MARLODO-602693 format. One record per residue: residue in three letters; x, y, z of N, C-alpha, C, O in turn. Coordinates in steps of 0.02 Angstrom, whole numbers, plus 50000, padded with zeros to 5 digits. Example, Ala and Ser with C-alpha at 12.3 -4.5 7.8 and 13.67 -1.06 7.14 Angstrom:
ALA506604971650390506154977550390506604983550390507124983450423
SER506424988850354506844994750357506455000250394506705005750402
***
This chain:
UNK506324888251851506504894551817506824893051750507194888151744
UNK506684897251701506974896251635507724897351635507974901351674
UNK508084893651591508794894951583508894902051557508454904851524
UNK509484904851571509604911851555509514913251480509184918151463
UNK509804909151436509764910351364509044910051339508824914251299
UNK508664905151364507964904551344507574910551370507144913251336
UNK507724912551432507364918151462507504924651424507054928751415
UNK508124925551401508294931551362507894931851297507654937151278
UNK507814926151264507414925951203506694927551218506374931151180
UNK506434924751272505734926251292505654933651307505164936751286
UNK506134936551343506104943651359506134947851296505754952651289
UNK506574946051250506624949851187505984949351147505754954251117
UNK505684943451146505054942551110504504946851140504104949751103
UNK504474947251205503964951451238504084958751222503604962351207
UNK504704961051224504854968051210504684969851138504504975551124
UNK504754965051092504594966451022503844966351007503624968850956
UNK503464963451052502744962451038502324968651049501784969151020
UNK502554973451090502184979651101502664984951126503214983351148
UNK502474991451123502954996851137503204997051209503804997751220
UNK502764996451258502964997651328502784991751373502254988651365
UNK503234990351420503114985051469503314987651538503834990851546
UNK502904986151588503094987551656503554982151682503494976351662
UNK504014983951728504474979051755504124973351791504284967551778
UNK503644974751836503294969251869502914964651820502874958651831
UNK502654967551767502284963551718502754958751682502584952951671
UNK503344961151664503834956851632504054951251680504124945451661
UNK504174953151742504374948151792503854942751799504024936851804
UNK503204944751800502664939851807502634935251746502544929151753
UNK502724938151687502704934051626503274928951624503184923351600
UNK503854930951649504434926551645504514922151707504914917451707
UNK504134923651760504184919751821504824920951859505104916351888
UNK505064927251858505684928951892505564935151935505004937851937
UNK506084937351968506034943452009506174949651966506434949151911
UNK506004955451993506154961651959506904962651949507114965451899
UNK507294960451999508024961151992508284957051934508734959251898
UNK508004951051923508214946851867508044950251801508434949951753
UNK507454953351798507264956951737507774962451722507974963351665
UNK507974966251774508454971551764509124968851740509444971851696
UNK509334963251767509964960251746509924957851674510394958651635
UNK509344954851656509264952351587509234958051537509494957551481
UNK508934963651557508924969551513509644971951501509814973751445
UNK510054971951553510754973951544511114969251497511524971451457
UNK510964962751502511284957951456511084959351384511514959051339
UNK510454960951372510234962551304510564968951279510724969551220
UNK510674973751323511014979951304511734978451283511994981451235
UNK512064973951319512744972051302512764968851233513254969551197
UNK512234965151215512194961851150512024966751094512004964751036
UNK511894973051111511774978051059511064980551052510914984451008
UNK510624978251096509924980551093509844987051132510074987651188
UNK509514991851100509374998051135508714997351173508174997151143
UNK508764997051238508174996251281508155002251328508595003251369
UNK507625006151320507555012151362507145010351424506655006651420
UNK507355013051480507005011651542506795018051576507135023151572
UNK506225017651610505955023351648505895021251720505545016451735
UNK506235024651766506215022651837505555024551869505155028351842
UNK505435021751929504845023551967504315018151965504365013251929
UNK503785019252005503245014452009502905013451942502725007851923
UNK502805018951904502475018551839502965017451782502785017951724
UNK503605016051799504115015251748504065008651712503635004451727
UNK504515007651665504515001551627505065001551575505555005151581
UNK504964997351522505474996351472505174997151402504594995451390
UNK505584999751357505395000451287505994998551243506555000751255
UNK505864994351192506384992351146506454997651091505984998951054
UNK507045000851087507155005951038507465003150975507614997250970
UNK507565007650927507875005750863508625006550869508865012050885
UNK508995001250856509715001550860510035003350795509695004550745
UNK510705003650794511075005450734511074999650684511145000850624
UNK511004993550708510994987750665510364983650678510074984150733
UNK510154979750629509544975850636509674969750680510084965550662
UNK509354969250737509454963550782509044957550759508604958250716
UNK509184951650786508754945950770508024947450788507884950250840
UNK507584945550743506874947050752506504940650770506544935650733
UNK506144940750824505774934850846505054935350823504704940250838
UNK504814930350786504144930250759503764924150782504064918750788
UNK503114924850795502724918850808502524915650741502704918250689
UNK502164910050743502024906350682501644910550631501844910750573
UNK501114913850652500704917650605501084923550577501014925250518
UNK501494926850618501894932450594502404930050542502514933450492
UNK502724924350554503214921650507502894919950440503184921450388
UNK502304916950441501944915350379501764921750342501834922150281
UNK501524926850378501324933050347501924936450313501864938950257
UNK502494936550347503094939550317503314935750255503484938750205
UNK503304929150259503514925050202503064926050141503304926650085
UNK502414926250153501944927350097502054934250067502024935050006
UNK502174939250109502294946050084502944946350043502954949649991
UNK503464942950065504084942750027503984939249961504274941349910
UNK503594933949961503454930349899503104934849849503254934849790
UNK502624938849873502264943449829502734948949804502694950849746
UNK503164951449848503624956749829504114954449776504324958349733
UNK504304948049778504784945449730504504945349659504884945349611
UNK503854945349653503544945449586503104951449576502634951149536
UNK503264956849610502824962649609503014967849558503334966249507
UNK502824974149571502904979449522503454984449541503504989749510
UNK503854982749590504404987249610505054984049590505244978749614
UNK505414987349544506054984649521506584985649573506564990249613
UNK507064981049572507634981749617507564978149683508054977649721
UNK506964975649700506884972249763506734964849754506674961149803
UNK506684962549690506514955549679507044950949708506884946349746
UNK507684952149690508224947849715508294948449790508394943349824
UNK508234954549817508274955549889507724951849925507834948749977
UNK507114952149898506544948549928506654941049928506504937649977
UNK506924938549873507044931349869507584929149918507534923849948
UNK508104933349927508634931649976508344931450046508484926850084
UNK507934936450063507634936650130507164930750140507134927850194
UNK506774929050087506314923450092506694916950102506484912750142
UNK507244916150066507644909950073507924909350144507914903850173
UNK508174914850172508434914750241507884912850290507994908950336
UNK507304915850280506754914550326506524907350323506404904150374
UNK506474904650262506244897750254506724892750285506514887650312
UNK507374894250282507864889750312507784889250388507944884150418
UNK507544894650418507484894850491506814892250516506724891150576
UNK506334891350471505664889350492505614881950506505944877950473
UNK505194879950554505064872850563504664870150503504354873950466
UNK504694863550494504394860450434503654861950428503394862750373
UNK503294862450485502574863550481502404870350448501894871050415
UNK502854875250459502744881850428503004882050357502704885350314
UNK503554878450343503814878350275503294875350227503224877750171
UNK502944870250250502434867050208501874872050191501634872250134
UNK501674876050239501144880950228501364886150177500984888050132
UNK501984888550184502234893750139502354890950070502204894250020
UNK502634884850066502744881650000502084880749964502054881449902
UNK501554879150001500904878149969500654884649937500374884549883
UNK500764890249972500564896749944500954898149881500674900349831
UNK501614896949883502024898249824501834894049764501824896449708
UNK501694887649776501514883149721500824884649692500714883649632
UNK500374887049734499684888049711499554895049685499004896449661
UNK500044899549689499934906549672500274908349607500854906649595
UNK499904911949564500174914749503500074922249506499514924649516
UNK500604926149498500554933449502500444936449433500754934349384
UNK499994941249430499874944949368500094952149376499934956349333
UNK500444953649429500634960649443501074963549389501064969549377
UNK501474959349356501944961849306501604964149242501944966749198
UNK500964963349237500614966149179500614973749180500524976949128
UNK500724976649238500774983849242501504985949239501944981749247
UNK501634992349227502324994749224502644994449293502314995249344
UNK503294993249293503654992949357503944999749374504055003949330
UNK504065000849438504355007149461504995005649498505095000149523
UNK505425010549500506065009849533505985010549608505645015149631
UNK506275006049647506205006249719506495012749748506215015549795
UNK507045015149719507335021349744506875027349732506835031849773
UNK506505027249676506025032549663505465032449713505255037649738
UNK505215026449729504675025849778504895028449846504535032249878
UNK505485026449868505705028649934505855036149935505755039449986
UNK506095038749880506225046049876505575049949883505535054849920
UNK505055047749847504405051049850504105050249920503845055049949
UNK504145044149947503855042950013504185047350066503855049850111
UNK504845048250061505195052550109504965059750102504905063350153
UNK504845062050041504605068850031503905069750059503755075050087
UNK503485064650053502815064950083502875065350159502545069450190
UNK503295061150187503385061150260503665067750285503425070350335
UNK504175070350251504515076450274504185082850250504405088350267
UNK503645082150210503275087950185503725092650146503725098650157
UNK504105089750100504555093650057504305093549985504065088349961
UNK504355099149952504165099449882504595094749840505195093949853
UNK504285091649790504635087249744504715090649677504255093949652
UNK505305089949649505435092249581505635086149540506075082349560
UNK505315085149483505475079149444505335080249370504915084349351
UNK505695076449330505545075949259504955071249250504935065949283
UNK504485073049207503895068949198503735068149124503755072949085
UNK503585061949105503415060349035502665059349030502385054949063
UNK502335063348988501615062748979501445056448940501875052748917
UNK500795055248933500555049148901500795048648829500945043248804
UNK500845054448795501065054448725501825054748718502085055348663
UNK502175054448775502905054548774503215061348781503825061948783
UNK502805066548786503065073348792503405074248861503105072848912
UNK504035076548862504385077448927504205084248957503995088748922
UNK504295084749022504175091049057504455090649127504685085349149
UNK504455096249162504695096649230504125099049274503785103849257
UNK504025095749331503485097549377503785099049446504295096249466
UNK503445103449481503585104649552502935103949590502445107349575
UNK502915099449640502295097749673502395097349748502955096649773
UNK501835097649783501805096049854501515089049860500905088249854
UNK501925084049872501685077049871501225075549930501365077549987
UNK500675072049916500195070449969500205063049988500315061350046
UNK500095058649940500095051449954500305047449892500195049649836
UNK500595041649905500695036549853500105031749856499885029749910
UNK499845029949798499265025549794499435019849746499635021149689
UNK499345013649769499455007749727498775004649710498405002849755
UNK498625004049646497965001549625497964994049612497444991249594
UNK498534990749622498574983649606498904982449539499104976849524
UNK498964987749499499294987249433499804992749423500324991649392
UNK499654998649450500115004349442500175008149508499745007849551
UNK500745011649513500865016249569500725023349545500925025349490
UNK500375027249587500215034249571500425038749629500435036649687
UNK500575044949611500715050149661500155055249656500035058149603
UNK499825056449712499335061949717499705067949747499995067449801
UNK499675073649712500055079449734499715085849711499325085949664
UNK499885091249746499665097949727500185100749679500755101849698
UNK499975102049617500425104749566500485112249578500005115949573
UNK501095114449593501205121449611501055126149553500715131149563
UNK501295124549493501195128949436500475129349414500235134649393
UNK500105123649419499415123449396498915124949452498315125649439
UNK499165125549513498745127149571498135122449575497565124749584
UNK498265116049568497715111149571498015104349587498615103249582
UNK497565099749607497775092949621497895089249556497515089949508
UNK498415085249554498585081249495498795074249516499035073149572
UNK498695069549471498885062549482499445060849432499375062049372
UNK499995058049457500565056449415500725048949420500715046049475
UNK500865045949363501095039049364501825038849386502245042349357
UNK501975034949437502645034949466503165032049418503745034049420
UNK502955027449374503445024649327503675029849275504155028649239
UNK503325035549272503535040949226503895046649262504075051649232
UNK504015045849327504325050949369505075049649375505285044049388
UNK505475054849365506195054549377506375060349424506455066049401
UNK506455058949489506565064349537507205068249524507705065449500
UNK507175074749540507765078949540507965080349612507535080849657
UNK508605081049624508845082549691509225089049690509525090849640
UNK509205092749746508835091249807508095092949801507885095949752
UNK507715090849852507015092749854506945100249867507425103649885
UNK506335102749858506195109749869506065111149943506195106849985
UNK505805117049958505685118950028505105115050058504725111650023
UNK505045115450124504495112150159503855116050147503865121950131
UNK503285112550156502645115750143502135113650197502235108650231
UNK501605117450202501045115750246500565111350207500325113450155
UNK500425105250230500005100650192499305103350179499015106850221
UNK499045101750120498355103450101497935097050105498205091550104
UNK497285097850110496825092250110496495091750041496175096650020
UNK496545086150007496225085449941495465085149949495215083950004
UNK495085086249894494355086049898494075079449921493535079149950
UNK494435073949908494205067249928494805063549956495375066049953
UNK494685057549983495255053550008495715051849950495515052149892
UNK496335050149966496855049349914496665044249861496755045449801
UNK496395038449882496235033249834495685035549786495745034549725
UNK495165038749812494615041149770494865046549723494695046549663
UNK495265051149749495525056549707495955053849650495915056249594
UNK496365048849665496795045949613496375042449561496505043249501
UNK495875038549581495465035049533495095039949487495005038649428
UNK494875045549515494555050649474495055053649424494895054649366
UNK495655055049448496155057849404496365052949350496465054949293
UNK496445046649368496625041549319496075040849267496215040349207
UNK495435040949290494885040149243494855045849193494745044749134
UNK494935052049217494885057749172495445057849122495355060349066
UNK496025055149141496595055049094496585049049048496825049448992
UNK496325043449072496375037249035495795035948988495885032648936
UNK495195038449004494615036748964494495041948909494505047948921
UNK494385039448849494195043848794493485046348804493315051948784
UNK493065042048834492365043848846492215042948920491965037648940
UNK492345048048963492145047649033491395047849040491055050848998
UNK491135044749093490405044549103490235044349176490635042249218
UNK489625046649191489335046249258488675042749252488235044849213
UNK488595037249290488005033049284487745031349353488125029349396
UNK487095032249364486785030249427486555022949421486155021349377
UNK486795018749465486625011649464486065010449515486125012449573
UNK485535007149494484955006049537484994999049567484674994349544
UNK485384998549620485464992149655485734993749724486034998949734
UNK485624989249773485894990349840486664990949839486994987849798
UNK486924995049884487644996149886488024989649899488584988849873
UNK487734985149938488074978749951488194974949887488734972049877
UNK487704975049843487784971449779488274975049734488674971849700
UNK488254981649733488694985449690489424984549710489864983949667
UNK489564984449775490254983649797490514976649779491124975749771
UNK490074971749773490284965149751490404964949676490844961349653
UNK490004968749638490044968649565490654972549539490964970449490
UNK490824978049572491304982649544491994981849576492064981349637
UNK492494981749534493194981849557493434989049557493114993349527
UNK494004990549591494264997349589494394999949519494345005949506
UNK494554995449472494694997549403494064999949367494125003349316
UNK493474998249393492855000249360492725007649366492365010449325
UNK493005010949416492895018049426492775019649500492925015549544
UNK492495025449512492365027849580491615027549592491225030749557
UNK491415023649643490705022949660490545027249720490855026549773
UNK490065031849712489865036149767489345032949811489055027849793
UNK489225035849870488735033149916488025033549888487585029949911
UNK487915037849839487255038449808487155033749749486655034149714
UNK487635029149739487575024349684487805026949617487705023549566
UNK488105032949616488345035749553489055033249541489505033949583
UNK489155030249482489805027549463490135032249413489845033849361
UNK490745034549429491145038349383491605033549348492055030649378
UNK491495032549283491855027549246492005030149176491995036249165
UNK492145025749129492295027849061492525022049019492575016449043
UNK492665023548956492895018448909493215021548849493155027548837
UNK493575017448811493895019848750493395021048694493545024648647
UNK492805018048699492275019148650491605018648685491555015948739
UNK491085021448652490405020848680490175013648681489805011548725
UNK490415009748632490235002648631490524998948691490184994648720
UNK491145000548710491444997448769491054999248832490944994948875
UNK490845005548836490465007748894489795004148898489595001848951
UNK489455003548840488795000148839488874992848858488454990148895
UNK489394989548834489504982548850489644981648924489404976948956
UNK490044986248953490204985749024489574986649066489454982749112
UNK489174991749051488564993049090488074987249084487754985349132
UNK488024984549024487574978849014487794972649052487384968749075
UNK488454971849060488714965949095488574966049169488604960849202
UNK488414971949197488294972349269487634969049289487574966649345
UNK487154968949244486514965749259486074969649307485664966649342
UNK486154976249310485734980349353485464986149311485764988149261
UNK484894989049332484624994849299485065000849312485395001349364
UNK485085005449264485505011349272485215017249234484805016349189
UNK485425023249254485235029449220485875033249203486285034549246
UNK485955034949139486545038649117486455045949135485975049149114
UNK486915048649174486905055649192487335059849144487185065649131
UNK487855056749117488305060349072488765055149040488995050649075
UNK488915055748975488745061148928488105059448889487895053748889
UNK487795064348857487195063148818487315058248760486865054648740
UNK487935058348734488095053848678488005046548697487815042448656
UNK488145044948760488055038048782487315036248784487125030748764
UNK486895040748808486175039548808485915038248738485545033548726
UNK486125042448690485905041648621486155034948593485785031548557
UNK486765033148609487035026748584486645020848611486495016148574
UNK486475021148675486095015648705485395015248676485135009748667
UNK485075020948660484415020848628484455017548560484035013348543
UNK484965019348521485045016248455485175008748462484925004748423
UNK485565007048512485714999948523485084996148543484974990548520
UNK484664999148586484044995948607483574994948548483254989748543
UNK483534999948503483104999148443483354993648398482954989848370
UNK484004993148392484294987848351484134980948380483954976348343
UNK484204980348447484044973948479483304972348474483114966548468
UNK482884977448476482154976348473481944973548405481414970348400
UNK482344974648354482164972248287482374964948277482204961948226
UNK482724962148324482954955248316482374950348322482474944348317
***
């Protein structure tokens, strides 16, 4: 039979691994009697762990959330995943958590066996982050917006437009979307009675939040809706182009920054100039048909005539 301290750690690890456990199942895993499991559960409760129990044949145990963070038991793969995530967060686009992430990563690495430290150190040495090329957002702003999304409360905030013009918005927040470079909020704009996309780095929340609301469903999933909104606001020359290639190839060719690709092969994209658009489409190496705008079609025809004279 396992020593009591070792058995308690095993029991805690099992309780953390999934929501519900039956008493007989725990006893079988630990190689002890049901009475020993009950005694060990009481010991964990004395140590501050909230463990809920349900009596009866179909009863069992569930580890609840306590007032303080208890020691967390991780297997090898979980520990590596957490460390890599903390490393990414330390160099990411959310301000205010870099130092906290580094402190947590340092604590975790001190506790890891050498075989895992080597794996994590290799990731750190071999990785270069480019996330800081995008604007950073305040962690408190992110959590404030996320709480409003969860609680279905209207958000009121000061917002700075692309040209620097200030304004005040009241919205029904739907989702936060991270594109790999920027954070966006997809929300229903109350005054404009339409869906709008807001850059979170330009949002300054006002408190308190507004009243609760009944959630609406956007025309498309949050990521697609945001990319469409970003494209319409960011591109001087928006365009719709049908790409004549299998979807498997298109998904390999196109990154999320390229635009929104529909199931019919139509790409909603754009550029700061018609020349930029033509260069981008040519770089794909697939046949295409311009659906909109006509100016792009005319530009490509002139470009083709120019190339034909070479």
